C-alpha positions as CSV (number, residue, x, y, z in Angstrom):
1,M,13.5,66.7,28.5
2,A,16.3,66.9,31.2
3,E,19.9,66.4,30.0
4,I,22.3,65.2,32.6
5,K,26.5,64.5,32.6
6,P,26.6,61.5,34.0
7,M,29.6,60.7,36.6
8,A,32.4,58.3,35.9
9,L,30.9,55.8,38.4
10,I,27.4,56.0,36.3
11,E,28.6,56.1,32.4
12,S,24.9,55.4,31.2
13,M,21.8,54.8,32.4
14,K,18.5,53.4,30.9
15,K,14.9,52.3,31.4
16,K,13.0,53.1,34.6
17,V,15.1,53.6,38.0
18,C,12.4,51.6,39.8
19,E,8.7,50.1,38.8
20,H,6.9,52.7,40.7
21,S,8.5,55.3,38.7
22,D,7.3,57.0,35.9
23,V,10.6,58.8,35.1
24,Y,12.7,56.7,32.5
25,F,16.5,57.4,31.4
26,R,17.8,56.6,28.0
27,T,21.9,57.2,26.6
28,N,22.3,58.6,23.1
29,K,24.5,55.8,21.6
30,K,26.3,58.3,19.2
31,T,26.7,61.1,21.6
32,G,27.0,59.7,25.0
33,K,24.4,62.1,26.6
34,V,21.7,60.7,29.0
35,Y,18.3,62.0,28.7
36,T,15.1,61.4,31.0
37,G,11.6,61.4,30.2
38,K,8.3,61.2,32.2
39,L,5.7,57.9,30.9
40,C,2.6,60.2,30.5
41,N,-0.9,58.8,31.8
42,P,0.6,55.0,32.3
43,S,-2.5,52.5,32.1
44,T,-3.9,51.6,35.4
45,K,-6.8,48.9,33.7
46,E,-6.5,45.5,32.9
47,P,-5.5,45.2,29.7
48,S,-7.9,44.6,27.1
49,V,-8.6,40.9,25.4
50,T,-7.0,42.3,21.8
51,Q,-3.7,43.7,23.9
52,T,-3.4,40.4,25.6
53,A,-3.4,38.8,22.4
54,A,-0.9,41.0,20.7
55,R,1.1,40.7,23.7
56,A,1.0,36.9,23.6
57,R,1.6,37.1,19.5
58,F,4.6,39.6,20.2
59,A,6.2,37.0,22.8
60,K,5.6,33.9,20.6
61,V,7.5,36.0,17.7
62,S,10.2,37.2,20.2
63,A,10.8,33.7,21.4
64,A,11.5,32.5,17.9
65,V,13.7,35.5,17.0
66,R,15.6,34.5,20.0
67,A,16.0,31.2,19.0
68,I,16.7,31.6,15.7
69,L,19.8,34.3,16.9
70,A,20.9,31.7,19.0
71,E,21.2,29.2,16.5
72,V,23.2,31.6,14.2
73,E,25.5,32.2,17.0
74,R,26.3,28.8,17.6
75,E,26.9,28.3,14.0
76,L,29.1,31.1,13.9
77,R,31.1,30.4,16.9
78,P,31.1,26.4,17.4
79,E,32.2,25.2,20.8
80,R,35.8,24.0,21.2
81,R,36.2,20.6,22.2
82,P,38.5,19.8,25.3
83,D,41.1,17.9,23.0
84,Q,41.2,20.5,20.2
85,R,43.9,23.1,20.5
86,L,43.6,26.8,20.3
87,S,44.7,28.5,16.8
């Protein structure tokens, strides 16, 4: 894997540069180093029924978790009413 030292303009990079690329970037949060990697043998065929079902389950669970986290966030940081003073 290649190791790069980012410029001040680009402090971190992640994911793929474009959808056609098979090279991705990751930044180590502890050290700040940026690493690149190459996706191996990306699939070009249609997903199977099992894969489609697994993706649907994952999407459903992800949506439920996002909703729970949003609710918890609202409870922890209630919105301030316009007539309420800042403390």
